[in-house]
C-alpha positions in Angstrom: 16.6 2.7 68.8 17.3 -0.1 66.5 18.8 -3.4 67.8 20.2 -6.1 65.5 19.4 -9.6 67.0 20.5 -13.0 65.8 17.4 -15.2 65.4 18.4 -18.7 64.2 21.4 -17.3 62.3 19.4 -14.5 60.7 19.9 -10.9 61.8 16.6 -9.3 62.7 16.2 -5.6 63.4 14.1 -4.9 66.4 12.9 -1.3 66.5 12.1 0.4 69.8 10.5 3.8 69.9 9.6 5.2 73.4 7.4 8.0 72.0 5.8 6.2 69.0 2.2 7.5 69.2 3.2 11.2 69.2 4.9 10.8 65.8 1.4 10.5 64.2 -0.4 13.4 65.9 -2.3 15.7 63.5 -3.8 19.2 63.9 -7.6 19.0 63.6 -7.9 15.2 63.2 -11.2 13.6 62.3 -12.8 11.5 65.0 -12.0 8.3 63.1 -8.3 9.2 63.0 -8.3 10.2 66.6 -9.7 6.8 67.6 -7.0 5.1 65.5 -4.3 7.2 67.1 -5.6 6.5 70.7 -5.5 2.8 69.9 -1.7 3.0 69.2 0.7 2.0 71.9 2.7 4.8 73.3 5.8 2.6 73.0 6.5 0.6 69.8 8.7 -2.6 69.9 8.7 -4.7 66.7 10.3 -5.7 63.5 10.8 -3.7 60.4 7.9 -5.5 58.7 5.6 -4.7 61.6 6.6 -1.1 61.6 6.2 -0.7 57.9 2.6 -2.1 58.0 1.6 0.1 60.9 3.1 3.2 59.4 1.4 2.5 56.1 -2.0 2.1 57.7 -1.5 5.3 59.8 -0.3 7.4 56.9 -3.3 6.3 54.8 -5.6 7.2 57.6 -3.8 10.6 58.1 -4.2 11.3 54.4 -7.9 10.6 54.6 -8.3 12.7 57.8 -6.4 15.7 56.3 -8.4 15.5 53.0 -11.7 15.4 55.0 -10.6 18.6 56.7 -9.8 20.2 53.4 -6.0 20.2 54.1 -3.2 19.0 51.8 -0.9 16.2 52.8 2.5 17.5 53.6 5.5 15.4 52.4 6.6 14.6 55.9 3.2 12.8 56.5 3.7 10.4 53.6 4.6 6.7 54.4 8.1 6.7 52.8 9.1 9.8 54.8 7.6 8.4 58.1 9.2 5.0 57.6 12.6 6.6 57.0 12.5 7.9 60.6 13.1 4.4 61.8 14.5 2.5 58.8 17.3 4.9 57.8 20.9 3.6 57.7 21.7 6.5 60.1 19.6 5.1 62.9 21.6 4.4 66.1 22.2 0.6 66.3 23.2 -1.2 69.4 24.3 -4.8 69.7 21.9 -7.1 71.5 22.1 -10.8 72.4 22.0 -13.3 75.2 25.6 -12.5 76.2 25.6 -8.8 75.7 25.6 -6.5 78.7 26.3 -2.8 78.4 29.2 -1.6 80.5 28.1 0.9 83.1 30.3 3.6 84.4 29.1 4.2 87.9 
């Protein structure tokens, strides 16, 4: 989920992923990569910049882990591909602000 928020006149995208950690699971990870994966929050809430830096670090670590196991890095494990999961123009966007309240059909 991507929310556009106004922050001092500037629109800031806030990205929320309820199953963030699972996006980075690997088959046969090294112990170093597994430690990094376990340290990730299950739920991610942050800006585009924060997401890009986290994804970049994790993809570099995944690449190292796969190489140590003698495996090739598939295209869907590369940083640009992983970032596109959240930063695509096709992401669902919802308005968010101090006066926004969703209408509930009860």
